PANUPA-400275 format. One record per residue (C-alpha): x, y, z; residue number from 1; residue in one letter; chain. Coordinates in Angstrom, 1 decimal. Example, Ala and Ser with C-alpha at 12.3 -4.5 7.8 and 13.67 -1.06 7.14 Angstrom:
<nodes>
px, py, pz, num, residu, chaine
12.3, -4.5, 7.8, 1, A, A
13.7, -1.1, 7.1, 2, S, A
</nodes>
This chain:
<nodes>
px, py, pz, num, residu, chaine
89.8, 133.0, 74.8, 1, M, A
88.5, 132.4, 78.3, 2, R, A
88.4, 136.1, 79.4, 3, V, A
86.0, 138.8, 78.3, 4, F, A
85.7, 142.4, 79.3, 5, I, A
82.1, 143.3, 78.8, 6, V, A
81.6, 147.0, 79.4, 7, L, A
78.2, 147.1, 77.8, 8, S, A
77.0, 144.9, 80.7, 9, L, A
77.2, 147.9, 82.9, 10, F, A
75.8, 150.7, 80.6, 11, L, A
72.4, 150.4, 82.2, 12, N, A
73.8, 150.1, 85.7, 13, T, A
73.8, 153.1, 88.0, 14, E, A
77.4, 153.5, 89.2, 15, L, A
77.9, 155.3, 92.5, 16, L, A
80.8, 157.7, 92.5, 17, F, A
83.5, 156.5, 94.9, 18, G, A
82.0, 153.1, 95.4, 19, Q, A
82.9, 149.6, 94.1, 20, Y, A
80.6, 146.7, 93.5, 21, R, A
82.0, 143.2, 92.9, 22, F, A
79.5, 140.4, 92.2, 23, T, A
79.8, 136.8, 91.2, 24, G, A
78.0, 133.6, 90.6, 25, E, A
78.9, 130.0, 91.4, 26, V, A
77.0, 126.7, 91.5, 27, A, A
74.1, 126.6, 93.9, 28, K, A
75.8, 123.8, 95.7, 29, S, A
78.2, 126.4, 97.1, 30, N, A
75.4, 128.1, 99.0, 31, S, A
76.5, 129.2, 102.5, 32, G, A
80.2, 129.0, 101.7, 33, K, A
82.5, 131.9, 102.6, 34, S, A
83.9, 134.3, 100.0, 35, V, A
86.8, 136.5, 100.7, 36, Y, A
88.1, 139.7, 99.1, 37, L, A
91.8, 140.2, 99.4, 38, S, A
94.2, 143.0, 98.6, 39, L, A
97.5, 141.8, 97.2, 40, V, A
100.2, 144.4, 97.7, 41, E, A
103.2, 142.0, 97.8, 42, D, A
103.5, 140.6, 94.2, 43, Y, A
105.6, 137.7, 95.7, 44, R, A
102.4, 136.6, 97.5, 45, K, A
100.1, 136.6, 94.5, 46, A, A
100.2, 132.8, 93.9, 47, S, A
98.8, 131.8, 97.2, 48, R, A
96.1, 132.9, 99.7, 49, I, A
97.3, 134.7, 102.8, 50, Y, A
95.2, 135.5, 105.8, 51, L, A
96.8, 139.0, 106.2, 52, N, A
95.6, 140.0, 102.7, 53, Q, A
91.9, 139.5, 103.4, 54, I, A
89.9, 142.7, 103.8, 55, I, A
86.2, 141.6, 103.4, 56, R, A
84.1, 138.5, 103.8, 57, K, A
80.7, 137.5, 102.6, 58, T, A
78.6, 134.3, 101.9, 59, K, A
77.2, 132.6, 98.8, 60, V, A
73.4, 133.0, 98.8, 61, D, A
70.9, 130.2, 98.1, 62, S, A
71.0, 131.0, 94.3, 63, L, A
74.8, 130.9, 94.1, 64, G, A
75.4, 134.6, 94.1, 65, F, A
77.8, 136.7, 96.2, 66, F, A
78.5, 140.4, 96.4, 67, Q, A
81.0, 142.9, 97.8, 68, F, A
80.4, 146.6, 97.8, 69, E, A
81.4, 149.8, 99.6, 70, G, A
83.9, 152.6, 99.4, 71, D, A
86.8, 151.2, 101.5, 72, N, A
89.2, 150.3, 98.6, 73, L, A
92.1, 152.4, 97.3, 74, L, A
91.3, 155.0, 94.5, 75, D, A
94.2, 153.8, 92.4, 76, S, A
94.5, 150.4, 90.7, 77, D, A
95.7, 147.4, 92.8, 78, R, A
95.7, 143.6, 92.5, 79, I, A
92.7, 142.0, 94.3, 80, Y, A
91.7, 138.4, 94.8, 81, R, A
88.2, 136.9, 95.3, 82, I, A
88.4, 133.5, 96.9, 83, H, A
85.6, 131.1, 97.4, 84, V, A
86.4, 128.9, 100.4, 85, D, A
85.0, 125.4, 100.2, 86, G, A
86.3, 124.5, 103.7, 87, C, A
83.9, 124.6, 106.7, 88, F, A
84.2, 127.2, 109.4, 89, E, A
86.8, 126.5, 112.0, 90, G, A
89.0, 124.2, 109.8, 91, M, A
92.7, 124.5, 110.3, 92, D, A
93.9, 127.6, 108.5, 93, T, A
96.6, 125.7, 106.6, 94, D, A
94.2, 125.6, 103.6, 95, H, A
94.7, 129.3, 103.1, 96, F, A
98.2, 128.4, 101.8, 97, L, A
96.6, 127.3, 98.6, 98, G, A
96.6, 123.6, 99.2, 99, E, A
92.8, 123.1, 99.7, 100, C, A
91.2, 121.4, 96.8, 101, Q, A
87.8, 122.8, 97.8, 102, N, A
88.8, 126.4, 97.2, 103, S, A
88.9, 128.5, 94.1, 104, E, A
90.2, 132.0, 93.5, 105, S, A
90.7, 134.7, 90.8, 106, I, A
93.1, 137.7, 90.6, 107, L, A
92.1, 140.9, 89.0, 108, F, A
93.0, 144.6, 88.8, 109, I, A
90.5, 147.1, 90.3, 110, A, A
90.0, 150.3, 92.2, 111, H, A
87.4, 151.9, 94.4, 112, N, A
85.0, 153.0, 91.7, 113, Q, A
84.9, 149.8, 89.7, 114, D, A
81.9, 147.6, 89.0, 115, T, A
82.9, 144.0, 88.3, 116, L, A
81.0, 140.7, 87.7, 117, H, A
82.3, 137.1, 87.7, 118, L, A
79.8, 135.0, 85.8, 119, P, A
80.2, 131.3, 85.3, 120, T, A
81.7, 130.4, 82.0, 121, S, A
80.0, 128.6, 79.1, 122, F, A
81.4, 125.4, 80.6, 123, E, A
79.8, 126.3, 84.0, 124, N, A
83.2, 127.0, 85.5, 125, Q, A
83.3, 129.7, 88.2, 126, P, A
85.9, 132.4, 88.7, 127, L, A
87.4, 132.3, 85.2, 128, C, A
85.6, 135.1, 83.3, 129, T, A
85.6, 138.8, 84.2, 130, I, A
83.2, 141.5, 83.1, 131, A, A
84.3, 144.9, 84.4, 132, S, A
84.2, 148.6, 83.9, 133, T, A
88.0, 148.6, 84.3, 134, N, A
89.7, 147.7, 81.0, 135, L, A
92.7, 146.3, 82.9, 136, K, A
90.7, 143.9, 85.1, 137, A, A
91.4, 140.7, 83.2, 138, S, A
95.1, 141.4, 82.4, 139, L, A
96.3, 138.8, 85.0, 140, L, A
94.1, 136.1, 83.4, 141, L, A
95.5, 136.9, 80.0, 142, E, A
99.0, 136.6, 81.4, 143, I, A
98.1, 133.2, 82.9, 144, D, A
97.0, 132.1, 79.5, 145, A, A
100.4, 133.1, 78.0, 146, L, A
102.2, 131.2, 80.8, 147, K, A
100.2, 128.1, 79.9, 148, E, A
101.1, 128.5, 76.2, 149, A, A
104.7, 128.8, 77.3, 150, M, A
104.5, 125.6, 79.3, 151, A, A
103.1, 123.7, 76.3, 152, F, A
105.9, 125.2, 74.1, 153, D, A
108.5, 123.6, 76.4, 154, F, A
106.7, 120.3, 76.6, 155, M, A
106.8, 119.8, 72.8, 156, D, A
110.6, 119.6, 72.6, 157, F, A
112.2, 119.3, 76.1, 158, P, A
115.8, 119.5, 74.7, 159, S, A
118.4, 122.0, 76.1, 160, E, A
118.6, 123.8, 72.7, 161, A, A
114.8, 124.2, 72.5, 162, N, A
114.7, 125.4, 76.1, 163, K, A
117.3, 128.1, 75.4, 164, K, A
115.4, 129.3, 72.3, 165, L, A
112.1, 129.2, 74.0, 166, N, A
113.3, 131.1, 77.1, 167, L, A
114.6, 133.9, 74.9, 168, N, A
111.4, 134.0, 72.9, 169, K, A
109.0, 133.9, 75.9, 170, W, A
111.0, 136.4, 78.1, 171, F, A
110.6, 138.8, 75.1, 172, S, A
107.0, 137.9, 74.5, 173, T, A
105.9, 138.3, 78.1, 174, L, A
107.9, 141.5, 78.8, 175, Q, A
106.6, 143.1, 75.6, 176, Q, A
103.0, 142.1, 76.5, 177, F, A
103.5, 143.7, 79.9, 178, G, A
104.9, 146.9, 78.5, 179, A, A
102.1, 147.1, 76.0, 180, D, A
99.4, 147.0, 78.7, 181, T, A
100.8, 150.3, 80.2, 182, E, A
100.0, 148.8, 83.6, 183, E, A
103.1, 148.2, 85.8, 184, P, A
101.0, 145.9, 88.1, 185, L, A
100.6, 143.5, 85.2, 186, A, A
104.4, 143.7, 84.6, 187, E, A
105.1, 142.9, 88.2, 188, L, A
102.9, 139.8, 87.9, 189, Y, A
105.0, 138.7, 84.9, 190, I, A
108.3, 139.7, 86.7, 191, Y, A
107.3, 137.5, 89.7, 192, D, A
106.9, 134.5, 87.4, 193, F, A
110.1, 135.0, 85.4, 194, L, A
112.3, 135.7, 88.4, 195, S, A
110.9, 133.0, 90.7, 196, D, A
113.8, 131.0, 92.0, 197, R, A
111.6, 127.9, 91.9, 198, R, A
111.0, 128.2, 88.1, 199, N, A
113.3, 127.0, 85.3, 200, K, A
113.2, 130.6, 84.1, 201, T, A
115.4, 131.8, 87.0, 202, Y, A
118.8, 131.0, 85.6, 203, R, A
117.9, 132.8, 82.3, 204, F, A
116.5, 135.7, 84.3, 205, Y, A
119.9, 136.2, 86.0, 206, L, A
121.5, 136.5, 82.6, 207, Q, A
118.8, 138.8, 81.3, 208, D, A
118.7, 141.2, 84.3, 209, V, A
122.3, 142.1, 83.8, 210, S, A
122.0, 143.3, 80.2, 211, K, A
118.3, 144.0, 79.4, 212, N, A
117.2, 147.6, 79.9, 213, P, A
113.6, 146.5, 80.4, 214, Y, A
114.1, 146.1, 84.1, 215, Y, A
115.2, 149.8, 84.6, 216, N, A
112.4, 150.9, 82.3, 217, E, A
109.9, 149.0, 84.5, 218, L, A
111.4, 150.7, 87.6, 219, S, A
110.8, 154.1, 85.9, 220, D, A
107.2, 153.2, 85.1, 221, R, A
106.6, 152.1, 88.7, 222, L, A
108.0, 155.3, 90.1, 223, Q, A
105.9, 157.3, 87.7, 224, S, A
102.6, 155.6, 88.4, 225, K, A
103.0, 154.0, 91.8, 226, Y, A
105.6, 156.2, 93.7, 227, P, A
106.2, 155.6, 97.4, 228, N, A
104.4, 152.2, 97.4, 229, T, A
105.8, 149.1, 99.1, 230, S, A
105.8, 147.0, 95.9, 231, F, A
107.8, 149.7, 94.0, 232, T, A
110.4, 149.8, 96.8, 233, T, A
110.4, 146.0, 96.9, 234, Q, A
111.0, 145.7, 93.2, 235, Y, A
113.9, 148.2, 93.2, 236, E, A
115.6, 146.4, 96.1, 237, A, A
115.3, 143.0, 94.4, 238, E, A
116.6, 144.3, 91.0, 239, I, A
119.6, 145.9, 92.7, 240, S, A
120.5, 142.7, 94.6, 241, T, A
119.9, 140.4, 91.5, 242, D, A
122.1, 142.6, 89.3, 243, K, A
124.9, 142.2, 91.9, 244, Q, A
124.3, 138.4, 92.0, 245, L, A
124.3, 138.2, 88.2, 246, A, A
127.6, 140.1, 88.0, 247, S, A
129.2, 137.2, 90.0, 248, F, A
127.6, 134.4, 87.9, 249, S, A
130.9, 134.1, 85.8, 250, E, A
133.7, 134.9, 88.3, 251, P, A
137.0, 136.0, 86.9, 252, K, A
138.8, 134.9, 90.0, 253, S, A
139.3, 131.3, 91.0, 254, P, A
138.7, 132.2, 94.7, 255, D, A
135.0, 131.4, 94.6, 256, W, A
134.7, 131.3, 98.4, 257, N, A
135.9, 134.9, 98.7, 258, W, A
133.4, 136.0, 96.0, 259, I, A
130.6, 134.3, 97.8, 260, L, A
131.6, 136.0, 101.1, 261, G, A
131.5, 139.4, 99.4, 262, V, A
128.2, 138.6, 97.8, 263, L, A
126.8, 137.5, 101.2, 264, L, A
128.1, 140.7, 102.8, 265, F, A
126.5, 142.9, 100.1, 266, L, A
123.2, 141.0, 100.4, 267, S, A
123.1, 141.2, 104.2, 268, V, A
124.1, 144.9, 104.0, 269, G, A
121.4, 145.7, 101.5, 270, A, A
118.8, 143.9, 103.5, 271, N, A
119.8, 145.7, 106.7, 272, I, A
119.7, 149.1, 104.9, 273, Y, A
116.3, 148.2, 103.4, 274, F, A
115.0, 147.2, 106.8, 275, F, A
116.3, 150.4, 108.6, 276, I, A
115.1, 152.6, 105.7, 277, S, A
111.7, 151.0, 105.8, 278, K, A
111.4, 151.5, 109.6, 279, R, A
112.4, 155.2, 109.2, 280, T, A
110.0, 155.8, 106.4, 281, K, A
107.2, 154.1, 108.4, 282, A, A
107.9, 156.3, 111.4, 283, A, A
107.7, 159.5, 109.2, 284, K, A
104.6, 158.2, 107.5, 285, K, A
103.0, 157.5, 110.9, 286, S, A
103.7, 161.0, 112.1, 287, T, A
102.3, 162.5, 108.9, 288, M, A
99.2, 160.4, 109.0, 289, L, A
98.6, 161.3, 112.7, 290, W, A
98.8, 165.0, 111.9, 291, S, A
95.9, 164.6, 109.4, 292, R, A
93.5, 163.4, 112.0, 293, L, A
91.2, 165.5, 114.2, 294, T, A
91.6, 165.3, 118.0, 295, P, A
88.5, 163.1, 118.1, 296, Q, A
89.8, 160.8, 115.4, 297, E, A
93.2, 160.5, 117.2, 298, Q, A
91.3, 159.4, 120.4, 299, K, A
89.5, 156.7, 118.4, 300, I, A
92.8, 155.5, 116.9, 301, V, A
94.2, 155.2, 120.5, 302, E, A
91.3, 153.1, 121.4, 303, H, A
91.7, 150.9, 118.3, 304, I, A
95.3, 150.4, 119.2, 305, L, A
94.0, 149.2, 122.6, 306, E, A
91.8, 146.7, 120.6, 307, E, A
88.6, 148.1, 122.0, 308, K, A
85.3, 147.4, 120.1, 309, S, A
83.2, 150.1, 118.6, 310, N, A
80.8, 149.8, 121.5, 311, K, A
83.6, 150.2, 124.0, 312, E, A
84.9, 153.2, 122.2, 313, I, A
81.5, 154.8, 122.1, 314, A, A
81.1, 154.3, 125.9, 315, A, A
84.6, 155.8, 126.6, 316, S, A
84.0, 158.9, 124.5, 317, L, A
80.3, 159.3, 125.5, 318, F, A
79.1, 159.2, 121.9, 319, V, A
76.7, 157.0, 120.0, 320, S, A
77.7, 153.8, 118.3, 321, H, A
76.9, 155.2, 114.8, 322, S, A
79.1, 158.3, 115.5, 323, T, A
82.0, 156.0, 116.2, 324, V, A
81.4, 154.1, 113.0, 325, K, A
81.3, 157.4, 111.1, 326, T, A
84.6, 158.5, 112.6, 327, H, A
86.1, 155.1, 111.7, 328, I, A
84.9, 155.4, 108.1, 329, N, A
86.5, 158.8, 107.9, 330, N, A
89.7, 157.4, 109.3, 331, L, A
89.8, 154.7, 106.7, 332, Y, A
89.5, 157.3, 103.9, 333, K, A
92.2, 159.6, 105.4, 334, K, A
94.6, 156.8, 106.0, 335, L, A
93.7, 154.9, 102.7, 336, E, A
93.1, 151.7, 104.6, 337, V, A
90.2, 149.2, 104.8, 338, S, A
90.5, 147.5, 108.2, 339, S, A
91.3, 148.0, 111.9, 340, R, A
94.4, 145.9, 111.4, 341, E, A
95.7, 148.3, 108.8, 342, E, A
95.0, 151.2, 111.1, 343, V, A
97.1, 149.5, 113.7, 344, E, A
99.8, 148.9, 111.2, 345, A, A
99.9, 152.7, 110.3, 346, C, A
100.8, 153.6, 113.9, 347, F, A
102.7, 150.5, 115.0, 348, K, A
105.8, 151.4, 117.0, 349, K, A
</nodes>
């Protein structure tokens, strides 16, 4: 087993309430390389590294250690990624799409009060072992291990009969594993893999989604634990569309072109409705968030939307630089964000 949750590691560590501390170690040869902490809200973007997911940056020190700490994360569990970038500063950003051979990353589940460490493994491999105060931190690595076992299962006997038997077995195994974790984020990670159009599992998924109650049960679990989140809304929209698509997989009418036209119309209509609904909810949310802020905080938001620096904001409001930073930290907590870009997104028109 390549993953270990070592709670005892932190029994003698003083944990600060409302603060996280993520540390890690890599080979000393990585000294000076950039390390990024990303928040992965879109489960369809968990397999690659995206610039708009990055929320913090640090450097590997001369001994091969790096650290992130603060109080700017969400209080509830989310999927995060730590990514050690082996490319030099200023290199074309295409390497963030996961194609750079000099970069390594790890996904884990955490929240704002977690302490987590990423030691090198017994094989001196970085970013493959997790020690955390959060018992769910390593679930995604455990799922990756199951996916590897599934791949080997298919390689043993690549016949169509074996493929059908294995798909049925592994869909059940992975879905049951996800349900047993009692963590919908882990289930979404599994769902993303099984329903990926690029995978050989997709055709079986279309058959499964139309008859398996698991997908509705997952929707209920998401609504219960993560209501009003973008990934819950995204999942429900995808399931609705895929069930419609699955219902046309064995058409009763020979007029296939007509069926495709109806399916396309429904898909476009659903996407338009989802887009309009999302815009409406965003506007309501923006108004609600604005009402939470003090007049001084509202002024600072207006300056942030004008892309002014902290020093420029301080000069405009005739306050100190540290006062502006305090207001911005309070803003982050009230809005449950961790960067100026996310503040702008909250009030984007």
